[in-house]
C-alpha positions as CSV (number, residue, x, y, z in Angstrom):
1,M,-5.2,-255.6,-129.9
2,M,-4.2,-256.3,-133.5
3,P,-1.9,-254.6,-136.1
4,L,-3.4,-252.0,-138.4
5,S,-2.5,-254.2,-141.3
6,F,-5.4,-256.6,-140.3
7,A,-8.1,-253.9,-140.0
8,N,-11.1,-254.1,-142.2
9,P,-11.4,-251.3,-144.8
10,G,-13.9,-248.6,-143.9
11,E,-13.9,-249.3,-140.1
12,E,-12.8,-246.5,-137.7
13,N,-10.1,-247.8,-135.3
14,I,-8.6,-246.3,-132.2
15,I,-4.8,-246.5,-132.1
16,R,-3.8,-248.3,-128.8
17,K,-0.1,-248.6,-129.1
18,I,2.8,-247.7,-131.5
19,G,5.8,-250.0,-131.5
20,G,9.3,-249.8,-133.0
21,S,12.3,-247.7,-132.4
22,A,12.1,-244.1,-131.2
23,E,12.9,-243.0,-134.8
24,V,10.0,-245.1,-136.2
25,K,7.6,-243.9,-133.5
26,K,8.5,-240.2,-134.2
27,H,8.1,-240.8,-138.0
28,L,4.6,-242.3,-137.5
29,E,3.7,-239.5,-135.0
30,N,4.7,-236.9,-137.7
31,L,2.4,-238.7,-140.1
32,G,-0.5,-238.3,-137.6
33,F,-0.5,-241.7,-135.9
34,V,-0.8,-241.0,-132.2
35,V,-2.1,-243.2,-129.3
36,G,-5.8,-242.4,-128.8
37,G,-6.2,-241.1,-132.3
38,T,-8.3,-242.7,-135.0
39,A,-7.3,-244.4,-138.2
40,V,-9.5,-245.7,-141.0
41,V,-8.1,-248.1,-143.6
42,I,-9.2,-247.0,-147.0
43,T,-7.6,-249.8,-149.1
44,S,-5.1,-252.6,-148.5
45,M,-2.9,-254.2,-151.2
46,A,-0.4,-256.9,-150.5
47,G,-0.1,-255.7,-146.9
48,N,0.5,-252.1,-147.8
49,V,-2.3,-249.8,-146.7
50,I,-3.8,-246.4,-147.4
51,V,-5.0,-244.9,-144.2
52,K,-7.2,-241.9,-143.4
53,V,-5.7,-240.2,-140.3
54,K,-6.5,-236.7,-139.1
55,E,-8.4,-235.8,-142.3
56,S,-5.4,-236.9,-144.5
57,R,-4.7,-240.0,-146.5
58,V,-1.3,-241.6,-145.8
59,A,0.2,-244.7,-147.6
60,I,2.3,-246.9,-145.3
61,N,4.0,-250.2,-146.0
62,E,3.3,-253.5,-144.2
63,D,6.1,-253.2,-141.7
64,M,4.9,-249.8,-140.5
65,A,1.3,-251.0,-140.4
66,R,2.3,-253.9,-138.2
67,K,3.8,-251.5,-135.7
68,I,0.5,-249.6,-135.2
69,M,-1.7,-251.6,-132.8
70,I,-5.5,-251.0,-132.7
């Protein structure tokens, strides 16, 4: 497993685990990041990433991307 922040752009990744506090997990879940779901990194700039998840594009910062394990 590795954090989403290290994923290669364009590759489809399966979310294995989501870390952080209960509040952070709930926030990521509301954005569409759920265990077993897929996430595709569109672009990455200085650790911040734009991710395609559930047919939507979501921008998350490096801290959040590190909590999502693929």
